[in-house]
C-alpha positions in Angstrom: 157.9 123.9 171.8 158.0 127.2 171.1 156.9 127.9 167.2 158.0 131.7 166.9 161.4 132.3 165.1 164.5 133.1 167.6 166.3 135.2 165.3 165.6 137.2 161.9 169.1 137.4 159.4 166.5 139.9 157.0 166.7 142.4 159.7 169.9 141.4 161.7 167.7 141.0 164.8 167.9 138.0 167.5 166.1 137.5 170.8 168.3 137.1 173.9 165.5 134.8 175.4 162.6 132.6 174.2 160.6 134.8 171.8 156.7 135.5 171.7 154.6 135.9 168.8 155.3 139.4 168.6 159.1 138.6 168.6 159.3 139.9 172.2 161.6 137.6 174.7 159.2 136.1 177.5 161.2 137.5 180.2 162.2 141.2 178.6 165.4 142.6 180.7 165.8 146.7 181.5 169.4 146.1 181.1 168.9 143.9 177.7 172.2 144.8 175.3 169.8 143.1 172.5 168.6 142.9 169.9 165.1 141.8 169.1 163.1 143.8 166.5 161.6 146.0 169.0 165.1 146.7 170.9 166.6 147.7 167.5 163.2 149.7 166.3 163.9 152.2 169.1 167.4 152.9 167.8 166.9 152.5 163.7 163.5 153.1 163.4 161.8 153.0 160.0 165.0 151.3 159.1 163.8 148.1 160.3 160.9 147.9 158.3 163.9 146.7 155.5 166.2 144.4 154.7 169.5 145.3 155.8 172.7 145.6 153.9 170.3 146.8 150.5 172.7 146.9 147.5 174.2 143.5 148.5 171.8 141.3 148.8 168.4 139.9 147.6 165.4 139.1 150.2 162.9 136.4 149.8 159.9 135.3 153.1 160.4 132.3 154.2 156.9 132.4 155.2 154.8 129.4 155.1 151.4 128.3 155.7 150.7 128.9 159.5 149.9 126.0 162.0 147.2 126.6 164.5 145.3 129.7 165.7 147.1 133.0 166.2 147.5 136.2 164.9 150.4 135.4 162.8 147.8 132.8 160.7 146.1 135.9 159.6 146.7 137.3 156.0 146.6 141.2 155.4 144.8 141.7 152.2 146.1 144.3 149.6 144.2 145.6 146.3 145.3 146.8 143.1 142.8 149.0 142.7 140.7 151.5 144.4 140.7 153.6 147.9 138.8 154.5 150.5 139.2 157.9 152.6 141.9 158.8 149.9 142.9 162.2 149.6 142.2 164.3 146.1 145.5 163.7 145.0 144.3 159.4 144.6 141.8 160.3 141.5 144.9 161.6 139.4 146.9 158.2 140.7 149.7 160.7 142.5 148.9 159.5 145.9 151.8 158.0 148.4 151.3 155.8 151.2 152.2 158.2 153.8 149.4 160.3 153.1 147.5 157.3 155.1 146.1 159.1 158.0 146.4 157.6 161.4 145.0 159.6 163.3 141.9 158.3 165.6 139.3 159.4 168.3 137.4 157.7 171.2 135.1 158.1 173.6 131.4 158.5 173.9 130.6 162.4 174.3 133.9 164.7 174.0 136.4 162.9 172.0 139.7 162.0 172.7 142.0 162.8 169.9 145.1 160.7 169.4 147.6 161.1 166.5 148.0 157.2 166.3 146.0 154.4 166.9 148.7 153.1 169.7 148.1 153.0 173.9 150.2 152.0 176.5 149.5 149.1 178.8 148.7 150.0 182.4 152.1 151.0 183.9 151.5 150.5 187.5 152.9 149.6 190.9 156.1 147.6 189.6 159.4 149.5 190.3 160.3 149.0 186.9 157.3 151.3 186.0 158.7 154.1 188.3 162.2 153.9 187.7 161.6 154.4 183.6 158.4 156.1 184.0 159.9 160.1 182.7 160.9 158.0 179.6 157.0 156.4 179.4 155.2 160.0 179.8 157.2 162.0 177.9 157.8 159.9 174.9 154.0 158.9 174.7 152.8 162.8 175.0 155.4 163.9 172.4 154.0 160.9 170.0 150.2 162.1 171.0 149.0 158.7 172.3 147.4 157.6 175.5 149.3 156.3 178.8 148.4 154.3 181.7 148.7 154.6 185.2 148.0 151.4 186.7 147.0 150.3 190.0 148.3 150.6 193.1 150.7 153.5 192.9 149.3 155.1 195.7 149.4 152.0 197.8 152.9 151.2 197.5 154.2 154.6 198.0 155.8 155.1 201.1 155.8 158.9 201.0 151.6 159.1 200.6 149.6 160.7 203.4 146.3 159.3 204.6 143.5 160.9 206.9 140.9 159.3 207.7 141.8 155.9 205.5 141.9 158.2 202.3 144.4 159.8 200.6 145.6 163.8 200.5 149.0 163.2 199.2 150.7 160.6 197.0 154.0 162.5 195.3 154.4 159.4 193.3 151.2 159.6 191.6 151.5 163.4 191.1 154.9 162.7 189.7 153.6 160.6 187.0 151.0 163.1 186.5 152.9 166.0 186.1 155.8 164.6 183.7 153.2 163.5 180.9 151.1 167.0 181.1 154.4 168.7 181.0 154.8 167.8 177.0 151.0 167.2 176.5 149.7 169.1 173.5 146.1 167.8 173.4 146.6 164.5 171.5 146.5 161.7 173.6 145.8 161.5 177.3 146.4 160.4 180.7 144.5 157.5 182.3 144.4 156.3 186.1 143.4 152.9 186.6 141.2 152.2 189.6 141.2 148.9 191.3 139.6 147.5 194.5 142.5 149.0 196.8 142.7 152.4 194.8 138.7 152.8 195.2 139.3 152.2 198.9 142.2 154.8 199.3 140.0 157.3 197.7 142.4 157.8 194.4 139.3 158.9 192.6 138.3 161.7 194.9 141.8 162.9 194.9 142.2 163.2 191.4 139.1 164.9 191.1 140.2 167.4 193.7 143.7 168.0 192.2 143.1 167.7 188.7 139.6 168.2 187.7 139.3 167.5 184.3 142.5 166.4 183.2 142.8 162.6 183.9 140.7 159.8 182.6 139.5 157.0 185.1 140.0 153.6 184.2 137.8 150.6 186.1 139.8 147.4 186.1 138.6 144.0 185.7 141.9 141.9 185.6 144.4 142.0 182.7 146.0 139.1 180.3 148.6 137.7 182.7 146.3 137.0 185.6 143.5 137.4 187.5 143.8 137.3 190.9 144.6 141.3 191.3 147.8 142.9 190.9 151.4 141.9 192.6 155.0 143.2 193.3 157.9 141.9 194.6 159.7 143.1 197.5 163.3 142.7 198.7 163.2 144.8 201.9 161.8 143.2 205.1 161.1 146.9 206.4 158.8 147.4 203.1 157.0 144.1 203.2 155.6 145.1 207.1 154.7 148.6 205.3 152.8 147.1 202.9 151.2 144.5 205.4 150.4 147.5 207.6 148.9 149.1 204.3 146.2 146.4 203.7 147.9 144.1 201.3 148.5 140.2 201.6 152.2 139.9 201.8 153.3 136.2 201.1 155.3 134.9 203.3 153.9 137.0 206.2 156.7 139.4 207.1 155.2 139.7 210.6 156.4 135.5 211.2 158.9 135.1 213.7 159.8 132.0 211.4 159.4 134.2 208.2 161.7 136.8 209.5 164.7 134.5 210.6 164.7 132.5 207.7 164.8 136.2 206.0 167.7 137.1 208.3 169.7 134.1 206.9 169.1 134.2 203.3 166.3 131.2 203.0 164.0 133.6 202.2 164.9 136.8 199.7 161.7 138.3 198.6 158.1 139.2 199.7 154.8 139.3 197.2 152.5 141.5 197.5 149.0 140.7 196.4 145.6 142.9 196.0 142.3 142.2 197.2 140.4 139.8 194.6 137.3 142.4 194.7 133.8 141.5 193.4 133.0 138.6 196.1 129.5 139.2 196.3 127.2 136.2 194.6 124.9 137.1 192.1 123.8 137.0 188.6 124.2 140.0 186.0 121.4 142.6 187.5 123.7 142.3 190.8 126.9 142.8 188.7 125.0 145.3 187.0 123.6 147.6 189.8 126.9 147.3 191.6 128.7 148.8 188.3 126.2 151.2 187.2 126.8 152.8 191.0 130.2 152.7 190.6 129.7 154.7 187.4 127.2 157.2 189.0 129.8 157.7 191.7 132.6 158.8 189.6 130.2 160.9 187.4 128.6 162.4 190.6 132.7 163.3 191.1 132.9 165.1 187.4 135.0 162.6 185.9 133.5 163.2 182.3 135.4 160.3 181.0 135.5 157.2 182.5 136.9 153.6 180.7 137.1 150.3 181.6 139.8 147.1 181.2 139.1 144.0 181.6 141.0 140.5 180.9 141.3 137.4 179.6 138.0 136.4 181.4 135.6 133.8 179.8 132.6 134.8 177.8 130.5 136.0 180.5 132.6 138.2 181.6 133.3 139.6 178.6 129.7 140.2 177.4 129.1 141.4 180.9 131.6 144.5 180.4 130.6 145.1 176.6 127.3 145.3 177.8 127.8 147.3 180.9 130.6 149.6 179.2 128.1 150.2 176.1 125.2 150.8 179.0 127.1 153.1 180.9 128.0 155.2 178.2 132.3 154.7 179.1 134.7 155.8 176.6 136.8 153.0 175.9 136.7 149.0 176.4 140.4 147.8 176.6 140.0 143.8 176.1 143.5 142.6 177.0 144.1 138.7 175.9 146.4 136.1 177.2 150.0 136.4 176.6 149.6 140.3 177.6 151.0 141.2 180.5 154.2 143.9 181.8 154.8 142.9 185.5 155.0 140.2 187.9 152.8 137.5 187.7 152.6 133.9 188.6 154.3 132.4 185.7 152.4 129.2 185.5 148.9 130.9 185.8 150.4 133.6 183.0 151.2 130.4 180.7 148.2 128.6 181.4 145.2 131.1 182.3 142.7 132.6 180.0 140.9 133.3 176.6 144.6 133.9 174.1 144.3 137.5 172.5 142.8 136.1 168.8 140.0 134.0 170.4 138.8 136.8 172.8 139.5 139.4 170.2 137.3 137.6 167.5 134.8 136.5 170.4 134.6 140.5 171.3 133.9 142.0 167.7 131.3 138.7 167.5 129.4 140.2 170.8 129.6 143.8 169.5 128.0 143.1 166.6 125.3 141.2 168.8 125.0 144.6 170.7 124.9 146.9 167.4 122.1 144.6 166.1 119.9 145.4 168.9 120.1 148.8 168.0 122.9 150.1 170.9 126.2 152.3 170.1 128.5 150.2 171.1 131.3 151.0 173.4 134.7 151.4 171.2 137.1 148.8 172.1 141.3 148.7 172.6 142.7 145.5 171.4 145.7 144.4 173.6 147.4 141.1 174.5 151.6 140.9 173.2 151.0 142.9 170.2 153.8 144.9 168.8 154.2 144.8 165.3 152.7 147.3 162.9 151.4 144.1 160.8 149.7 143.1 164.3 148.7 146.3 164.6 146.9 146.1 161.3 145.2 143.0 162.2 143.7 144.0 165.8 142.3 147.0 164.2 140.8 145.5 161.3 139.7 142.1 162.9 137.7 144.5 165.8 136.2 146.6 163.0 134.3 149.0 163.4 134.6 149.1 166.9 138.3 148.9 167.5 139.6 152.4 167.7 143.0 151.5 169.5 145.9 148.9 170.0 146.9 148.7 173.5 150.4 147.8 173.9 152.7 146.9 177.2 156.0 145.3 177.2 156.6 147.0 173.4 156.2 150.4 174.7 158.7 149.8 177.6 161.6 148.8 175.9 162.5 152.1 174.6 162.3 153.5 178.3 165.0 150.9 179.2 167.3 151.1 176.1 166.9 155.0 176.0 167.7 154.9 179.9 171.0 152.7 179.4 172.3 154.7 176.6 171.8 157.9 178.7 173.6 156.5 181.6 176.6 156.0 179.3 176.5 159.4 177.3 175.5 161.5 180.6 177.3 160.0 183.7 175.7 162.5 186.1 172.2 161.0 185.0 173.0 157.5 185.1 171.3 157.1 188.8 168.2 159.4 188.1 167.7 157.5 185.1 168.2 153.7 186.2 170.8 153.1 183.5 172.5 150.0 183.7 175.3 150.0 181.2 178.8 151.1 182.1 179.5 151.7 178.5 178.1 151.2 175.2 177.7 147.7 173.6 178.5 147.0 170.3 174.8 146.4 169.2 174.9 150.2 169.7 178.1 151.3 168.9 177.8 149.3 165.3 174.8 152.6 165.0 176.8 155.2 166.6 178.3 156.7 169.6 176.3 160.0 170.3 172.5 160.4 170.9 172.3 162.0 167.0 174.1 159.1 165.3 172.5 156.7 167.5 168.4 157.4 167.5 166.7 157.7 164.2 164.2 160.0 165.6 166.8 162.6 167.3 167.0 165.2 164.7 162.9 165.3 164.5 162.5 164.9 168.1 165.0 168.1 168.4 163.1 169.9 165.3 159.9 169.8 167.7 161.4 171.0 170.7 164.6 172.8 170.3 168.0 171.9 170.8 167.2 173.5 174.3 164.8 171.3 175.4 166.7 168.2 174.0 169.0 169.0 177.5 166.0 167.9 179.9 164.5 165.0 177.6 165.0 161.9 178.3 166.6 159.3 175.7 164.0 156.9 176.6 161.2 159.1 175.3 163.4 159.7 172.3 163.9 156.2 171.6 160.2 155.8 172.0 159.4 158.6 169.2 161.8 156.6 167.3 160.0 153.1 167.7 156.1 154.9 167.2 157.3 156.5 163.8 158.4 152.9 162.4 155.2 151.2 163.7 153.3 154.3 162.4 155.3 154.2 159.1 154.5 150.0 158.6 151.1 150.6 159.7 150.8 153.3 156.6 152.4 151.2 154.5 150.3 148.5 155.0 146.9 150.3 155.1 147.8 152.1 151.5 148.4 148.6 150.1 144.5 147.4 151.2 143.4 151.0 149.8 142.3 152.2 153.0 143.4 155.9 153.3 142.0 156.4 156.8 142.6 154.1 159.6 139.3 154.4 160.6 138.4 152.3 157.3 140.0 149.2 157.7 137.4 146.3 157.8 137.6 143.1 158.5 137.2 142.4 154.9 140.9 143.4 154.8 142.2 140.3 156.7 141.7 136.5 155.5 142.6 133.2 157.2 145.7 131.4 156.5 144.4 128.0 157.6 141.3 126.6 157.9 141.2 126.1 161.8 141.7 130.0 162.1 138.6 130.9 160.1 136.6 128.9 161.6 137.6 130.4 165.1 137.9 134.2 163.8 134.4 134.1 161.3 137.0 135.1 158.8 137.2 133.7 155.4 139.9 131.4 154.2 142.5 132.8 152.1 141.9 131.4 148.7 138.0 131.5 149.1 138.3 135.4 149.6 136.8 137.1 146.8 136.6 133.7 144.8 132.8 134.0 144.0 133.2 137.5 142.5 136.8 135.7 140.7 134.4 133.3 139.3 131.9 135.4 137.9 134.8 137.2 136.1 136.0 134.2 134.4 132.7 132.7 133.7 130.9 136.0 132.2 130.4 136.0 128.9 
């Protein structure tokens, strides 16, 4: 039984499908007409932080003592006095919540500056990532947050050109880089993942030659949705044969006569493409360490000054290896993606049953990072991901992993504005419908209740126009405007929660800003149960003379 609430009367939101802990549907559709909280936030922005119909209502939380261990079982602590990292105005009591600084940075050497502590999940070879990439890229660049080009982009590109097994030309990968760099303003970064297929195809060498100093390379150790490599599904027999020739596992095998016959008769409608597993060598930690360090050294020799690592919902051994090796190799970021995350195609039973849930994995990551720090190591900067979407969850992830976590990685939440903006653009700019992959013929009531022009529909439209100018807005995808609007809402909500904790810089958050809402969560996270937090000092006040 799913315990998450499907509709929210206070915000006027509802889920089309089964909701997750973050309020997203388990199946998030590009053609969705609304309206979960994230969907509505892409249009109404920070208005969704407050109850609807103000002036005609009163509102009260239905919050009860949470059951089970989850991010929703954490409580954010607020304080009635004090300030950390506050501006000078705080001394006179004149400070406001919007003075909270959300800028952050990560990196072992020359840091990557970000306007907000958010980054996208990996958007790789899935067709949905390719279709809406221009919105994702432009929106991320304008917001000043990192975007991740996921695995296998080169391998599935039919226009890619190889010489002696190494990539020499990849129009799709180059398009993805160019569309981000066009709007890049010095905040954020573009990160390109390197899985086993990409390494074999020479993607790192290609990037080092064509985009020196412009790209961060990311090594890949799985993700929160699965642990057997990337998958996509294709519906074309010809394309399936092409992918098989590229060296991928295609299931069922399109070269078999019986499979072709089944496809011709409609009994088989699609083919799943799988990546190699990689790391098949047996051996202990030292063998893994040697191979990893050799790979990092090779990337350094190519000229990559910044290297990151992405790991998934594996157990404690893999987590410890990732933390230790990323720290020793002086990598710039380690993204830890808990079970529950995911953006594309994964075996569903695996996605439901495999791996360590986000809050448990993140809690253990902080514990292990503290062990490394206690031994004198400068721990690699961390990013936590795994089904996070709301300002409260961002706050909790940053505090839970403090002081090591610098970023929160969001996959599907950051894709929704691309879908929604493109659907709206396809209606309002019919000539662009095919280009932006719009799915609607007309605006649904969920949109027209807000407005009928982009200036009316998107809460953040005029802010983006002020930034770029009216002429530039003609070329900007509506999906980028929707992302700006969503990020503005997330940032505002985060500022409010940090201000309540009296933390005026995002880096000031600590584990003391959280408490566990039930004792099981306290035990698993190492946090204090909510009524025991500060209880000792409270008793001294009451019993002192």
